[in-house]
C-alpha positions as CSV (number, residue, x, y, z in Angstrom):
1,M,-0.1,0.1,-0.1
2,T,0.9,3.4,-0.7
3,K,0.1,6.7,0.8
4,D,-1.5,7.8,-2.5
5,L,-4.6,6.6,-4.0
6,I,-6.1,7.4,-7.7
7,I,-9.7,6.7,-8.1
8,V,-11.2,6.7,-11.2
9,F,-14.9,6.7,-12.0
10,V,-16.2,4.9,-14.9
11,K,-19.6,4.1,-16.2
12,N,-20.5,0.6,-17.2
13,A,-20.3,0.9,-21.0
14,V,-24.0,0.3,-22.3
15,P,-24.9,1.8,-26.0
16,G,-27.6,4.5,-25.2
17,R,-26.4,5.2,-21.7
18,V,-23.0,6.7,-22.0
19,K,-22.2,10.0,-23.6
20,T,-25.9,10.9,-24.2
21,R,-25.4,14.0,-25.2
22,L,-22.6,13.4,-28.0
23,A,-25.0,10.5,-28.9
24,K,-27.4,13.3,-29.8
25,S,-25.3,14.2,-32.7
26,I,-23.6,11.0,-33.8
27,G,-26.2,8.1,-32.4
28,D,-25.5,5.8,-29.7
29,Q,-23.4,3.3,-30.7
30,A,-20.6,5.9,-32.0
31,A,-20.9,7.5,-28.7
32,F,-20.7,4.1,-27.1
33,E,-17.4,3.9,-29.0
34,V,-15.8,7.3,-28.3
35,Y,-16.4,6.4,-24.7
36,E,-14.8,3.2,-24.7
37,S,-11.8,5.0,-26.3
38,L,-11.5,7.3,-23.8
39,V,-11.7,4.6,-21.1
40,N,-8.9,2.7,-22.6
41,L,-6.9,5.9,-23.0
42,T,-7.5,6.5,-19.1
43,K,-6.6,3.1,-18.5
44,D,-3.6,3.1,-20.1
45,T,-2.4,6.1,-18.5
46,L,-2.9,4.9,-15.1
47,V,-2.1,1.3,-15.2
48,R,1.8,2.9,-15.6
49,L,1.4,4.8,-12.3
50,K,3.1,3.0,-9.4
51,H,0.4,4.6,-6.8
52,D,-2.5,2.7,-5.7
53,K,-5.4,2.7,-7.9
54,Q,-9.4,2.0,-7.7
55,V,-11.9,1.8,-10.0
56,Y,-15.5,2.6,-9.2
57,F,-18.1,1.3,-11.8
58,S,-21.5,3.1,-12.2
59,E,-23.6,0.1,-11.7
60,T,-21.9,-3.4,-11.7
61,L,-18.3,-4.8,-11.2
62,E,-16.8,-5.9,-14.3
63,S,-14.8,-8.8,-14.2
64,R,-12.6,-8.4,-17.1
65,G,-9.9,-5.5,-17.7
66,W,-8.5,-3.1,-14.9
67,K,-5.7,-5.2,-14.1
68,G,-4.1,-3.9,-10.8
69,F,-6.7,-1.7,-9.9
70,E,-8.9,-2.5,-6.7
71,K,-12.6,-2.7,-8.1
72,H,-15.9,-1.2,-6.3
73,V,-19.5,0.1,-7.2
74,Q,-20.4,3.5,-6.7
75,E,-22.9,4.1,-4.0
76,G,-25.0,7.2,-3.6
77,S,-28.0,8.9,-4.9
78,D,-26.0,11.5,-6.7
79,L,-22.5,12.2,-8.0
80,G,-21.5,14.2,-4.6
81,E,-22.5,11.6,-2.6
82,R,-20.9,8.8,-4.6
83,M,-17.6,10.8,-4.6
84,H,-17.9,11.7,-1.1
85,K,-18.1,7.9,-0.2
86,G,-15.0,7.2,-2.4
87,F,-12.7,9.8,-0.8
88,Q,-14.0,8.7,3.0
89,K,-13.1,4.8,2.2
90,G,-9.6,5.8,0.9
91,F,-8.9,8.0,4.1
92,Q,-10.5,5.2,6.2
93,D,-8.0,2.9,4.6
94,G,-5.1,5.3,5.6
95,Y,-4.4,6.9,2.3
96,Q,-2.6,10.5,2.9
97,R,-3.6,12.0,-0.6
98,I,-6.4,10.8,-2.9
99,I,-7.1,12.0,-6.5
100,L,-10.3,11.3,-8.2
101,I,-11.0,11.7,-12.1
102,G,-13.6,10.5,-14.7
103,S,-12.9,8.5,-17.4
104,D,-13.8,10.9,-20.3
105,L,-10.9,13.5,-20.4
106,P,-9.0,13.0,-23.7
107,D,-5.9,15.0,-22.2
108,I,-5.4,12.9,-18.9
109,N,-1.8,12.0,-18.6
110,A,0.6,10.9,-16.0
111,K,2.5,14.2,-15.6
112,L,-1.0,15.7,-14.9
113,I,-1.7,13.3,-12.2
114,K,1.7,13.8,-10.6
115,K,1.1,17.7,-10.4
116,A,-2.4,17.3,-8.9
117,L,-0.6,15.0,-6.2
118,E,2.5,17.4,-5.6
119,A,-0.3,20.2,-5.2
120,L,-1.5,18.4,-2.2
121,N,1.6,18.8,-0.5
122,Q,0.7,22.4,-0.2
123,N,-3.0,22.5,-0.2
124,T,-6.0,20.6,1.5
125,L,-7.6,20.2,-2.0
126,V,-6.7,20.5,-5.9
127,F,-9.2,20.9,-8.6
128,G,-8.6,20.2,-12.4
129,P,-11.2,23.0,-13.9
130,A,-13.0,22.2,-17.2
131,H,-14.1,24.7,-19.9
132,D,-17.6,24.1,-19.1
133,G,-17.6,25.5,-15.2
134,G,-17.3,22.0,-13.7
135,Y,-14.2,20.1,-12.9
136,Y,-12.2,17.0,-14.2
137,L,-10.2,16.1,-11.4
138,I,-10.5,16.5,-7.5
139,G,-7.9,15.5,-4.8
140,M,-7.8,15.8,-1.3
141,S,-5.0,15.5,1.5
142,E,-7.9,15.2,4.0
143,L,-11.6,14.9,3.7
144,Q,-13.7,18.0,3.3
145,S,-17.3,16.7,3.0
146,Q,-18.8,20.2,2.5
147,V,-17.5,20.1,-1.2
148,F,-19.9,17.1,-2.3
149,K,-23.0,18.8,-0.4
150,N,-25.7,20.7,-1.9
151,K,-23.9,21.5,-4.9
152,A,-25.6,22.1,-8.8
153,W,-23.7,19.2,-10.4
154,S,-23.4,19.4,-14.2
155,T,-23.8,23.2,-13.9
156,S,-21.6,26.0,-15.4
157,T,-21.3,27.4,-11.8
158,L,-19.7,24.3,-9.9
159,L,-16.1,25.1,-9.6
160,E,-17.1,28.7,-9.1
161,S,-19.5,28.2,-6.1
162,T,-17.1,25.6,-4.7
163,L,-13.9,27.6,-4.4
164,Q,-16.1,30.3,-3.1
165,E,-17.2,28.2,-0.4
166,L,-13.7,27.4,0.3
167,D,-12.4,31.0,0.4
168,N,-15.0,31.6,2.9
169,K,-13.7,29.1,5.1
170,N,-9.9,29.6,4.6
171,I,-9.5,26.2,2.9
172,T,-6.4,25.8,0.8
173,Y,-6.5,24.7,-2.8
174,G,-4.3,24.3,-5.8
175,L,-5.7,24.5,-9.8
176,L,-4.5,22.8,-12.6
177,E,-4.6,23.8,-16.2
178,T,-8.2,24.2,-17.7
179,L,-9.0,21.4,-20.0
180,N,-11.9,20.2,-22.1
181,D,-13.9,17.2,-21.5
182,I,-15.7,15.5,-24.3
183,D,-20.0,16.1,-23.8
184,T,-20.6,17.4,-27.2
185,F,-19.5,16.5,-30.9
186,E,-18.2,20.0,-31.2
187,D,-15.9,19.1,-28.0
188,L,-15.0,15.8,-29.8
189,K,-14.0,17.5,-33.0
190,K,-11.6,20.1,-31.3
191,S,-9.8,17.5,-29.5
192,S,-6.3,16.3,-30.4
193,F,-7.5,12.5,-29.3
194,Y,-10.4,12.7,-32.0
195,K,-7.9,14.3,-34.7
196,S,-5.2,11.7,-34.0
197,N,-7.5,8.6,-33.6
198,N,-7.9,8.0,-37.6
199,I,-9.9,4.7,-37.3
200,L,-12.6,6.3,-34.7
201,R,-12.9,9.3,-36.8
202,Q,-13.0,7.8,-40.0
203,K,-15.8,5.4,-38.8
204,I,-17.8,8.3,-37.2
205,E,-17.6,10.7,-40.5
206,Q,-18.5,7.8,-42.6
207,H,-21.6,7.5,-41.1
208,Y,-22.5,10.8,-39.9
209,G,-20.5,13.5,-42.2
210,E,-17.5,15.6,-41.0
211,D,-19.8,18.5,-40.5
212,H,-22.7,16.8,-38.9
């Protein structure tokens, strides 16, 4: 056991139940394939790190894949409660620095994770801001339960309101670079992940058109 823990939240990949906003533009199957590609990218990035790692599935445990990851199922009525329980268990298990990410960030890399962990040497929390006003990464050096309670999830003011609350309580935090996760077809087309993935790009453009 290391003193650091990396948690990744993933959805059980089922066409029609992942990347639903993206699916409105390119269809359920294509959105499913995009999500699968992003999950594999996340997995390949994290598997090379020596820190302890846990994967939390949205509904049921998956027996295949995620070698080297401790597996769990998310518990809670909303995203905040599910993340809170993940951090809570991690600190109860004795970890000193915990990072939690989703599985749909095309720019995830080992350097980013290491930078987040380093920020927790001087701060209680660290966030990776997303262009849509949320965050793609959250890390803690001690449990801060209020971060997960009474928040407007999936809104453009999520991170702003969270940071304001922390400022009011003089709780220290660090910020990483602002990145874009993939929620819409416009997000996808702008990403280097999409531009460099020739097989995925050709498959989607063949069926839906480059300017769809």
